N, CA, C and O atoms as CSV, one atom per row, in Angstrom:
chain,resi,resn,atom,element,x,y,z
A,1,MET,N,N,-76.155,-70.672,48.725
A,1,MET,CA,C,-77.575,-70.360,48.668
A,1,MET,C,C,-78.001,-69.964,47.117
A,1,MET,O,O,-77.487,-69.043,46.483
A,2,ARG,N,N,-78.919,-70.740,46.692
A,2,ARG,CA,C,-79.449,-70.517,45.421
A,2,ARG,C,C,-80.744,-69.863,45.315
A,2,ARG,O,O,-81.663,-70.223,46.050
A,3,LEU,N,N,-80.904,-68.872,44.408
A,3,LEU,CA,C,-82.171,-68.175,44.404
A,3,LEU,C,C,-82.835,-68.412,42.950
A,3,LEU,O,O,-82.252,-68.309,41.871
A,4,VAL,N,N,-84.035,-68.716,43.143
A,4,VAL,CA,C,-84.911,-68.773,41.975
A,4,VAL,C,C,-86.001,-67.912,41.922
A,4,VAL,O,O,-86.916,-68.093,42.725
A,5,ILE,N,N,-86.074,-66.828,40.954
A,5,ILE,CA,C,-86.918,-65.729,41.014
A,5,ILE,C,C,-88.061,-66.121,39.933
A,5,ILE,O,O,-87.673,-66.437,38.808
A,6,PHE,N,N,-89.388,-66.117,40.201
A,6,PHE,CA,C,-90.436,-66.369,39.393
A,6,PHE,C,C,-90.871,-64.951,38.996
A,6,PHE,O,O,-91.477,-64.273,39.825
A,7,GLU,N,N,-90.596,-64.465,37.776
A,7,GLU,CA,C,-91.014,-63.057,37.408
A,7,GLU,C,C,-92.281,-63.085,36.424
A,7,GLU,O,O,-93.092,-62.159,36.441
A,8,THR,N,N,-92.406,-64.094,35.635
A,8,THR,CA,C,-93.643,-64.073,34.833
A,8,THR,C,C,-94.764,-64.644,35.452
A,8,THR,O,O,-94.687,-65.381,36.435
A,9,THR,N,N,-95.856,-64.300,34.865
A,9,THR,CA,C,-97.189,-64.940,35.473
A,9,THR,C,C,-97.206,-66.549,35.446
A,9,THR,O,O,-97.662,-67.272,36.332
A,10,ALA,N,N,-96.589,-66.964,34.194
A,10,ALA,CA,C,-96.636,-68.464,34.186
A,10,ALA,C,C,-95.608,-69.078,35.070
A,10,ALA,O,O,-95.842,-70.202,35.513
A,11,GLU,N,N,-94.485,-68.470,35.384
A,11,GLU,CA,C,-93.528,-69.057,36.337
A,11,GLU,C,C,-94.145,-68.984,37.858
A,11,GLU,O,O,-93.974,-69.906,38.654
A,12,LYS,N,N,-94.797,-67.926,38.143
A,12,LYS,CA,C,-95.501,-67.753,39.494
A,12,LYS,C,C,-96.577,-68.749,39.642
A,12,LYS,O,O,-96.709,-69.283,40.743
A,13,GLN,N,N,-97.437,-69.096,38.579
A,13,GLN,CA,C,-98.499,-70.077,38.614
A,13,GLN,C,C,-97.894,-71.379,38.863
A,13,GLN,O,O,-98.419,-72.179,39.637
A,14,LYS,N,N,-96.839,-71.619,38.257
A,14,LYS,CA,C,-96.135,-73.099,38.349
A,14,LYS,C,C,-95.531,-73.286,39.777
A,14,LYS,O,O,-95.761,-74.241,40.519
A,15,GLY,N,N,-94.742,-72.246,40.035
A,15,GLY,CA,C,-94.174,-72.299,41.455
A,15,GLY,C,C,-93.330,-73.669,41.708
A,15,GLY,O,O,-92.471,-74.044,40.911
A,16,LEU,N,N,-93.646,-74.346,42.844
A,16,LEU,CA,C,-93.018,-75.502,43.124
A,16,LEU,C,C,-93.590,-76.671,42.550
A,16,LEU,O,O,-92.994,-77.735,42.720
A,17,ILE,N,N,-94.682,-76.647,41.876
A,17,ILE,CA,C,-95.469,-77.794,41.267
A,17,ILE,C,C,-94.549,-78.596,40.453
A,17,ILE,O,O,-93.931,-78.128,39.497
A,18,GLY,N,N,-94.465,-79.911,40.881
A,18,GLY,CA,C,-93.771,-80.861,40.066
A,18,GLY,C,C,-92.287,-81.213,40.544
A,18,GLY,O,O,-91.663,-82.168,40.082
A,19,LEU,N,N,-91.809,-80.388,41.469
A,19,LEU,CA,C,-90.466,-80.686,42.190
A,19,LEU,C,C,-90.493,-81.929,42.754
A,19,LEU,O,O,-91.367,-82.108,43.601
A,20,ARG,N,N,-89.697,-82.906,42.478
A,20,ARG,CA,C,-89.591,-84.221,43.258
A,20,ARG,C,C,-89.085,-83.811,44.676
A,20,ARG,O,O,-89.757,-84.230,45.619
A,21,LEU,N,N,-88.170,-83.173,44.907
A,21,LEU,CA,C,-87.693,-82.749,46.170
A,21,LEU,C,C,-87.298,-81.185,46.122
A,21,LEU,O,O,-86.730,-80.672,45.158
A,22,ILE,N,N,-87.651,-80.544,47.214
A,22,ILE,CA,C,-87.341,-79.092,47.296
A,22,ILE,C,C,-85.926,-79.049,47.863
A,22,ILE,O,O,-85.666,-79.491,48.982
A,23,PRO,N,N,-84.857,-78.401,46.906
A,23,PRO,CA,C,-83.668,-78.365,47.505
A,23,PRO,C,C,-83.347,-77.574,48.886
A,23,PRO,O,O,-83.914,-76.493,49.047
A,24,GLN,N,N,-82.629,-77.966,49.705
A,24,GLN,CA,C,-82.374,-77.355,51.000
A,24,GLN,C,C,-81.670,-75.942,50.936
A,24,GLN,O,O,-81.736,-75.132,51.861
A,25,ASP,N,N,-81.045,-75.745,49.849
A,25,ASP,CA,C,-80.213,-74.462,49.798
A,25,ASP,C,C,-80.814,-73.473,48.713
A,25,ASP,O,O,-80.102,-72.698,48.074
A,26,THR,N,N,-82.112,-73.563,48.570
A,26,THR,CA,C,-82.815,-72.750,47.404
A,26,THR,C,C,-83.987,-71.932,48.008
A,26,THR,O,O,-84.789,-72.401,48.816
A,27,LEU,N,N,-84.006,-70.712,47.551
A,27,LEU,CA,C,-85.110,-69.843,47.991
A,27,LEU,C,C,-85.843,-69.609,46.728
A,27,LEU,O,O,-85.232,-69.229,45.729
A,28,PHE,N,N,-87.096,-69.812,46.719
A,28,PHE,CA,C,-87.978,-69.505,45.544
A,28,PHE,C,C,-88.718,-68.215,45.799
A,28,PHE,O,O,-89.584,-68.134,46.671
A,29,ILE,N,N,-88.389,-67.278,45.081
A,29,ILE,CA,C,-88.970,-65.845,45.175
A,29,ILE,C,C,-90.020,-65.337,44.345
A,29,ILE,O,O,-89.816,-65.414,43.134
A,30,PHE,N,N,-91.167,-64.803,44.758
A,30,PHE,CA,C,-92.209,-64.455,44.019
A,30,PHE,C,C,-92.360,-62.912,44.163
A,30,PHE,O,O,-93.059,-62.555,45.111
A,31,PRO,N,N,-91.861,-62.014,43.439
A,31,PRO,CA,C,-91.797,-60.604,43.654
A,31,PRO,C,C,-93.165,-59.995,42.955
A,31,PRO,O,O,-93.740,-60.517,42.000
A,32,ASN,N,N,-93.494,-58.999,43.510
A,32,ASN,CA,C,-94.569,-58.126,43.090
A,32,ASN,C,C,-95.732,-58.914,43.169
A,32,ASN,O,O,-96.363,-59.087,42.126
A,33,ILE,N,N,-96.160,-59.463,44.295
A,33,ILE,CA,C,-97.404,-60.160,44.658
A,33,ILE,C,C,-98.467,-59.327,45.323
A,33,ILE,O,O,-98.117,-58.539,46.201
A,34,GLN,N,N,-99.756,-59.434,44.978
A,34,GLN,CA,C,-100.792,-58.807,45.632
A,34,GLN,C,C,-101.342,-59.416,46.846
A,34,GLN,O,O,-101.384,-60.644,46.910
A,35,SER,N,N,-101.775,-58.687,47.828
A,35,SER,CA,C,-102.571,-59.212,48.936
A,35,SER,C,C,-103.736,-59.999,48.329
A,35,SER,O,O,-104.314,-59.646,47.301
A,36,GLY,N,N,-104.073,-61.224,49.126
A,36,GLY,CA,C,-105.123,-62.012,48.790
A,36,GLY,C,C,-104.946,-63.104,47.833
A,36,GLY,O,O,-105.834,-63.935,47.639
A,37,ILE,N,N,-103.760,-63.122,47.201
A,37,ILE,CA,C,-103.449,-64.111,46.258
A,37,ILE,C,C,-103.291,-65.513,46.904
A,37,ILE,O,O,-102.664,-65.624,47.957
A,38,ARG,N,N,-103.813,-66.515,46.329
A,38,ARG,CA,C,-103.692,-67.849,46.947
A,38,ARG,C,C,-102.446,-68.703,46.619
A,38,ARG,O,O,-102.094,-68.910,45.458
A,39,PHE,N,N,-101.808,-69.181,47.682
A,39,PHE,CA,C,-100.554,-70.158,47.337
A,39,PHE,C,C,-101.121,-71.524,47.843
A,39,PHE,O,O,-101.734,-71.590,48.908
A,40,HIS,N,N,-100.900,-72.596,47.057
A,40,HIS,CA,C,-101.131,-73.744,47.483
A,40,HIS,C,C,-100.247,-74.915,47.374
A,40,HIS,O,O,-99.176,-74.707,46.803
A,41,ALA,N,N,-100.483,-76.128,47.814
A,41,ALA,CA,C,-99.565,-77.320,47.774
A,41,ALA,C,C,-99.840,-78.304,46.750
A,41,ALA,O,O,-99.138,-79.309,46.640
A,42,ARG,N,N,-100.863,-78.057,45.965
A,42,ARG,CA,C,-101.390,-79.134,44.941
A,42,ARG,C,C,-100.105,-79.303,43.953
A,42,ARG,O,O,-99.508,-78.357,43.440
A,43,GLY,N,N,-99.813,-80.575,43.793
A,43,GLY,CA,C,-98.708,-80.953,42.961
A,43,GLY,C,C,-97.312,-80.791,43.635
A,43,GLY,O,O,-96.303,-81.034,42.973
A,44,VAL,N,N,-97.234,-80.428,44.804
A,44,VAL,CA,C,-96.026,-80.337,45.461
A,44,VAL,C,C,-95.744,-81.592,46.410
A,44,VAL,O,O,-96.642,-81.879,47.201
A,45,LEU,N,N,-94.783,-82.231,46.406
A,45,LEU,CA,C,-94.622,-83.570,47.057
A,45,LEU,C,C,-94.163,-83.506,48.440
A,45,LEU,O,O,-94.158,-84.552,49.088
A,46,GLU,N,N,-93.751,-82.341,49.015
A,46,GLU,CA,C,-93.452,-82.316,50.400
A,46,GLU,C,C,-93.688,-80.943,51.031
A,46,GLU,O,O,-93.779,-79.923,50.348
A,47,PRO,N,N,-93.783,-80.963,52.377
A,47,PRO,CA,C,-94.151,-79.595,53.006
A,47,PRO,C,C,-93.191,-78.676,52.808
A,47,PRO,O,O,-92.010,-79.016,52.755
A,48,PHE,N,N,-93.596,-77.352,52.671
A,48,PHE,CA,C,-92.712,-76.231,52.580
A,48,PHE,C,C,-93.074,-74.995,53.318
A,48,PHE,O,O,-94.243,-74.722,53.592
A,49,GLU,N,N,-92.020,-74.221,53.652
A,49,GLU,CA,C,-92.311,-72.940,54.409
A,49,GLU,C,C,-92.620,-71.766,53.353
A,49,GLU,O,O,-91.981,-71.693,52.304
A,50,ILE,N,N,-93.575,-70.906,53.669
A,50,ILE,CA,C,-93.789,-69.729,52.995
A,50,ILE,C,C,-93.755,-68.542,53.839
A,50,ILE,O,O,-94.374,-68.476,54.901
A,51,TYR,N,N,-92.977,-67.531,53.333
A,51,TYR,CA,C,-92.701,-66.345,54.051
A,51,TYR,C,C,-93.224,-65.084,53.318
A,51,TYR,O,O,-93.107,-64.977,52.097
A,52,PHE,N,N,-93.806,-64.127,54.089
A,52,PHE,CA,C,-94.484,-62.919,53.449
A,52,PHE,C,C,-93.718,-61.708,53.982
A,52,PHE,O,O,-93.540,-61.455,55.173
A,53,LEU,N,N,-93.242,-60.912,52.817
A,53,LEU,CA,C,-92.469,-59.792,53.099
A,53,LEU,C,C,-93.248,-58.558,52.580
A,53,LEU,O,O,-93.962,-58.559,51.577
A,54,ASP,N,N,-93.012,-57.502,53.403
A,54,ASP,CA,C,-93.752,-56.189,52.944
A,54,ASP,C,C,-92.948,-55.383,51.972
A,54,ASP,O,O,-92.037,-55.943,51.363
A,55,LYS,N,N,-93.214,-54.085,51.769
A,55,LYS,CA,C,-92.661,-53.286,50.747
A,55,LYS,C,C,-91.267,-52.898,51.164
A,55,LYS,O,O,-90.486,-52.527,50.287
A,56,ASP,N,N,-90.858,-52.950,52.499
A,56,ASP,CA,C,-89.577,-52.866,52.893
A,56,ASP,C,C,-88.817,-53.960,53.068
A,56,ASP,O,O,-87.697,-53.802,53.555
A,57,ASP,N,N,-89.251,-55.228,52.722
A,57,ASP,CA,C,-88.673,-56.465,52.685
A,57,ASP,C,C,-88.527,-57.026,54.012
A,57,ASP,O,O,-87.647,-57.840,54.293
A,58,ASN,N,N,-89.527,-56.522,54.956
A,58,ASN,CA,C,-89.540,-56.938,56.365
A,58,ASN,C,C,-90.413,-58.231,56.437
A,58,ASN,O,O,-91.561,-58.159,55.999
A,59,LEU,N,N,-89.976,-59.361,56.935
A,59,LEU,CA,C,-90.728,-60.550,57.031
A,59,LEU,C,C,-91.701,-60.415,58.123
A,59,LEU,O,O,-91.282,-60.298,59.274
A,60,PHE,N,N,-93.034,-60.420,57.859
A,60,PHE,CA,C,-94.125,-60.208,58.801
A,60,PHE,C,C,-94.991,-61.438,59.022
A,60,PHE,O,O,-95.841,-61.393,59.911
A,61,GLN,N,N,-94.860,-62.421,58.360
A,61,GLN,CA,C,-95.780,-63.548,58.605
A,61,GLN,C,C,-95.090,-64.927,57.958
A,61,GLN,O,O,-94.580,-64.878,56.838
A,62,THR,N,N,-95.110,-66.116,58.716
A,62,THR,CA,C,-94.707,-67.307,57.986
A,62,THR,C,C,-95.841,-68.347,58.230
A,62,THR,O,O,-96.734,-68.223,59.069
A,63,ALA,N,N,-95.686,-69.305,57.443
A,63,ALA,CA,C,-96.508,-70.473,57.531
A,63,ALA,C,C,-95.921,-71.785,56.989
A,63,ALA,O,O,-95.053,-71.744,56.116
A,64,GLN,N,N,-96.330,-72.840,57.439
A,64,GLN,CA,C,-95.931,-74.324,56.719
A,64,GLN,C,C,-96.996,-74.690,55.962
A,64,GLN,O,O,-98.105,-74.576,56.486
A,65,ILE,N,N,-96.915,-75.136,54.766
A,65,ILE,CA,C,-97.838,-75.638,53.882
A,65,ILE,C,C,-97.768,-77.110,53.643
A,65,ILE,O,O,-96.795,-77.537,53.022
A,66,ILE,N,N,-98.642,-77.896,54.044
A,66,ILE,CA,C,-98.694,-79.274,53.805
A,66,ILE,C,C,-99.481,-79.812,52.534
A,66,ILE,O,O,-100.698,-79.660,52.429
A,67,PRO,N,N,-98.736,-80.424,51.616
A,67,PRO,CA,C,-99.460,-81.176,50.508
A,67,PRO,C,C,-100.403,-82.290,51.091
A,67,PRO,O,O,-100.197,-82.794,52.195
A,68,PRO,N,N,-101.407,-82.624,50.309
A,68,PRO,CA,C,-101.656,-81.989,48.997
A,68,PRO,C,C,-102.770,-80.815,49.069
A,68,PRO,O,O,-103.044,-80.161,48.064
A,69,LEU,N,N,-103.316,-80.617,50.160
A,69,LEU,CA,C,-104.574,-79.575,50.244
A,69,LEU,C,C,-104.210,-78.290,50.934
A,69,LEU,O,O,-105.034,-77.385,51.063
A,70,GLY,N,N,-102.850,-78.203,51.422
A,70,GLY,CA,C,-102.664,-77.066,52.158
A,70,GLY,C,C,-102.705,-75.728,51.254
A,70,GLY,O,O,-102.342,-75.801,50.080
A,71,GLU,N,N,-103.082,-74.690,51.721
A,71,GLU,CA,C,-103.143,-73.330,51.066
A,71,GLU,C,C,-103.176,-72.302,52.031
A,71,GLU,O,O,-103.521,-72.523,53.192
A,72,ILE,N,N,-102.795,-71.050,51.567
A,72,ILE,CA,C,-102.928,-69.797,52.331
A,72,ILE,C,C,-103.112,-68.643,51.339
A,72,ILE,O,O,-102.665,-68.666,50.193
A,73,ARG,N,N,-103.837,-67.589,51.900
A,73,ARG,CA,C,-103.840,-66.379,51.057
A,73,ARG,C,C,-102.765,-65.400,51.537
A,73,ARG,O,O,-102.396,-65.402,52.711
A,74,THR,N,N,-102.312,-64.637,50.702
A,74,THR,CA,C,-101.175,-63.597,51.083
A,74,THR,C,C,-101.915,-62.581,51.886
A,74,THR,O,O,-102.996,-62.126,51.513
A,75,PRO,N,N,-101.328,-62.232,52.982
A,75,PRO,CA,C,-101.975,-61.346,54.013
A,75,PRO,C,C,-101.796,-59.873,53.379
A,75,PRO,O,O,-100.950,-59.555,52.544
A,76,ILE,N,N,-102.822,-59.006,53.984
A,76,ILE,CA,C,-102.636,-57.597,53.454
A,76,ILE,C,C,-101.153,-57.067,53.670
A,76,ILE,O,O,-100.490,-57.439,54.638
A,77,GLY,N,N,-100.749,-56.325,52.875
A,77,GLY,CA,C,-99.285,-55.611,52.968
A,77,GLY,C,C,-98.191,-56.638,52.275
A,77,GLY,O,O,-97.007,-56.302,52.254
A,78,THR,N,N,-98.557,-57.731,51.784
A,78,THR,CA,C,-97.654,-58.530,51.174
A,78,THR,C,C,-97.071,-57.969,49.855
A,78,THR,O,O,-97.897,-57.483,49.082
A,79,ILE,N,N,-95.866,-57.964,49.509
A,79,ILE,CA,C,-95.257,-57.508,48.270
A,79,ILE,C,C,-94.468,-58.623,47.667
A,79,ILE,O,O,-94.479,-58.807,46.450
A,80,THR,N,N,-93.761,-59.395,48.515
A,80,THR,CA,C,-93.032,-60.518,48.112
A,80,THR,C,C,-93.278,-61.739,48.803
A,80,THR,O,O,-93.576,-61.680,49.996
A,81,VAL,N,N,-93.187,-62.926,48.176
A,81,VAL,CA,C,-93.448,-64.133,48.841
A,81,VAL,C,C,-92.225,-65.006,48.601
A,81,VAL,O,O,-91.760,-65.042,47.462
A,82,ILE,N,N,-91.669,-65.707,49.575
A,82,ILE,CA,C,-90.643,-66.626,49.445
A,82,ILE,C,C,-91.083,-68.056,49.959
A,82,ILE,O,O,-91.705,-68.221,51.009
A,83,GLU,N,N,-90.727,-68.982,49.180
A,83,GLU,CA,C,-91.132,-70.460,49.542
A,83,GLU,C,C,-89.592,-71.228,49.475
A,83,GLU,O,O,-88.660,-71.030,48.695
A,84,ALA,N,N,-89.711,-72.100,50.518
A,84,ALA,CA,C,-88.446,-72.861,50.776
A,84,ALA,C,C,-88.781,-74.146,51.471
A,84,ALA,O,O,-89.861,-74.308,52.040
A,85,LYS,N,N,-87.693,-75.200,51.410
A,85,LYS,CA,C,-87.823,-76.383,52.190
A,85,LYS,C,C,-87.941,-75.924,53.677
A,85,LYS,O,O,-87.325,-74.941,54.089
A,86,VAL,N,N,-88.727,-76.651,54.434
A,86,VAL,CA,C,-88.868,-76.545,55.807
A,86,VAL,C,C,-87.488,-76.347,56.599
A,86,VAL,O,O,-86.642,-77.241,56.605
A,87,GLY,N,N,-87.323,-75.239,57.208
A,87,GLY,CA,C,-86.234,-75.091,57.909
A,87,GLY,C,C,-84.942,-74.247,57.264
A,87,GLY,O,O,-83.921,-73.936,57.878
A,88,THR,N,N,-85.237,-73.972,55.935
A,88,THR,CA,C,-84.103,-73.348,55.174
A,88,THR,C,C,-83.796,-71.898,55.598
A,88,THR,O,O,-82.644,-71.479,55.486
A,89,LEU,N,N,-84.745,-71.143,56.063
A,89,LEU,CA,C,-84.245,-69.733,56.341
A,89,LEU,C,C,-83.725,-69.679,57.792
A,89,LEU,O,O,-82.898,-68.815,58.084
A,90,LYS,N,N,-84.100,-70.430,58.585
A,90,LYS,CA,C,-83.729,-70.709,59.935
A,90,LYS,C,C,-82.192,-71.167,59.874
A,90,LYS,O,O,-81.271,-70.624,60.483
A,91,LYS,N,N,-82.104,-72.211,59.065
A,91,LYS,CA,C,-80.726,-72.877,59.019
A,91,LYS,C,C,-79.707,-71.824,58.566
A,91,LYS,O,O,-78.594,-71.926,59.082
A,92,PHE,N,N,-79.892,-70.873,57.727
A,92,PHE,CA,C,-79.043,-69.923,57.153
A,92,PHE,C,C,-79.091,-68.705,58.025
A,92,PHE,O,O,-78.300,-67.787,57.804
A,93,GLY,N,N,-80.044,-68.623,59.089
A,93,GLY,CA,C,-80.176,-67.327,59.867
A,93,GLY,C,C,-80.492,-66.119,59.134
A,93,GLY,O,O,-80.114,-65.038,59.587
A,94,ILE,N,N,-81.238,-66.192,57.895
A,94,ILE,CA,C,-81.520,-65.104,57.072
A,94,ILE,C,C,-82.479,-64.221,57.772
A,94,ILE,O,O,-82.248,-63.015,57.862
A,95,MET,N,N,-83.574,-64.773,58.287
A,95,MET,CA,C,-84.676,-63.818,58.842
A,95,MET,C,C,-84.960,-64.253,60.229
A,95,MET,O,O,-84.610,-65.360,60.637
A,96,ASN,N,N,-85.619,-63.352,60.986
A,96,ASN,CA,C,-86.069,-63.762,62.304
A,96,ASN,C,C,-87.356,-64.235,62.384
A,96,ASN,O,O,-88.345,-63.544,62.627
A,97,ILE,N,N,-87.333,-65.724,62.124
A,97,ILE,CA,C,-88.631,-66.450,61.812
A,97,ILE,C,C,-89.585,-66.626,63.043
A,97,ILE,O,O,-90.812,-66.686,62.968
A,98,GLU,N,N,-88.793,-66.704,64.255
A,98,GLU,CA,C,-89.451,-66.736,65.473
A,98,GLU,C,C,-90.475,-65.343,65.642
A,98,GLU,O,O,-91.673,-65.413,65.918
A,99,LYS,N,N,-89.796,-64.219,65.436
A,99,LYS,CA,C,-90.389,-62.986,65.557
A,99,LYS,C,C,-91.628,-62.950,64.669
A,99,LYS,O,O,-92.723,-62.650,65.144
A,100,ALA,N,N,-91.461,-63.252,63.397
A,100,ALA,CA,C,-92.452,-63.276,62.399
A,100,ALA,C,C,-93.573,-64.100,62.638
A,100,ALA,O,O,-94.724,-63.746,62.383
A,101,SER,N,N,-93.223,-65.333,63.183
A,101,SER,CA,C,-94.307,-66.389,63.635
A,101,SER,C,C,-94.986,-65.900,64.740
A,101,SER,O,O,-96.205,-66.065,64.693
A,102,SER,N,N,-94.527,-65.325,65.756
A,102,SER,CA,C,-95.301,-64.803,66.892
A,102,SER,C,C,-96.072,-63.563,66.553
A,102,SER,O,O,-97.109,-63.312,67.167
A,103,TYR,N,N,-95.605,-62.744,65.572
A,103,TYR,CA,C,-96.396,-61.595,65.121
A,103,TYR,C,C,-97.552,-62.054,64.446
A,103,TYR,O,O,-98.610,-61.436,64.564
A,104,ALA,N,N,-97.454,-63.166,63.689
A,104,ALA,CA,C,-98.603,-63.647,62.883
A,104,ALA,C,C,-99.691,-64.237,63.750
A,104,ALA,O,O,-100.822,-64.358,63.279
A,105,LYS,N,N,-99.416,-64.621,65.015
A,105,LYS,CA,C,-100.284,-65.232,65.912
A,105,LYS,C,C,-101.170,-64.186,66.636
A,105,LYS,O,O,-102.194,-64.498,67.244
A,106,LYS,N,N,-100.671,-62.845,66.519
A,106,LYS,CA,C,-101.375,-61.760,67.266
A,106,LYS,C,C,-102.683,-61.371,66.681
A,106,LYS,O,O,-103.357,-60.486,67.209
């Protein structure tokens, strides 16, 4: 598993833009994110999953973003955002995605 941490504003703004393929074994981490920030798929060439974590690193919402127009705002309580190729977290059993997805639908 490879971790890519976007710490600067410039890194966070670029995110996955321009990647030809999103690696299956990589998590792209955006720490210190405020609620209401927009994440989008413009410039990204394939769908990806986005995960929202709270201050205790609990996963509380997930979504799949579809290029080129897909976008989502970070929900209230978001502190960290993780982006990854579709199925990555489930494949590695890192987080309870089903629980987070069902919570997000409530």
